[in-house]
N, C-alpha and C positions, 0 to 999 in steps of 0.2 A: 561514393556508393558501391557496397560488396558485390558483385555478381559471380556466378559459377558459370565459367567459360571452358570449353573443349581445348584441350592443347593447340588444336589448328586455329585457335581463334585468340591464342595468344600474341601479343607485340612486344616489340623493344619499348622499353620505360614501364610495362607492366609489374606492379607491386605484387606478388603473389603469396600464397601459405606453400611454400616448398619442403624438402624432407626435412623429416624430424620436426616438422610443424614451424621451422623459421621463417620469417619473414624474409623473401629475398625479390630482387630486382632484375627481370628478363634482359638480358643483354644480346642474345641472340637466338633466332629461330630457325631452324634449319631444316626443312622436311627431306624426307629419305625415301627411296625408291620402293622400299619395302612398308610404307603407308605408317611407319614411325617417324617421329619428329625428334630430334637433338636438341636440347635446350639448354643455354651456356646462362649463367645468372650469376649477382653478386651477391655474396652474403654479408652483410654489414656485422654478423656477431661474431665472425669469426676472428683468430687473435689477428690476423693481419686482413687487411682488403682486398682482395683478390678473387678470382672467380672460378668458379667450379663448373662442370659439365654434367647434367644429366643423360644418363644412356648415350657414353661415349662409341664413337662409331668405330673403336678398334674392335670393342667387342661384340658390335652387332645390335648391341640394344640402344633405344629408344623409347618415349614414352607413345603410346599407342594415342592417334588423332583425336578419339573421343574420349580419353582420359580427362575428367573433369580438375581444374584447378580453381581454387578461391581467390578471386582478384579483389584487391584490397584499393587498389588506386591504379590509373591507367597515365602515362605520360610522365612520368616519374623521372627526373633527369638523376644521371649517374653520380652526379656531386651531393646529392639529397640521401644517399645510402654509404657513403663513404666515413669511416672512422679517420678523424686528423690524430696523427701522432702514434699511430701503430704501427710497428715495423714488424 
């Protein structure tokens, strides 16, 4: 069931529509003191399976807690979004 949830409602294992309309799996949700949230996610369409960070702490940016994301599924295991054979 597709839902639209705020950043602060996302959980590890959520399959969301991420940057550039790619479907990605949430790996980590870190609330920051300034009211933003850093998200780490796995992008299965990358040339290699690896993680990206939205709003890296180094530049002080994150997603606003009320930013909406389209959540396609919840509780998706990491193995379900890995691409075998890519290096």
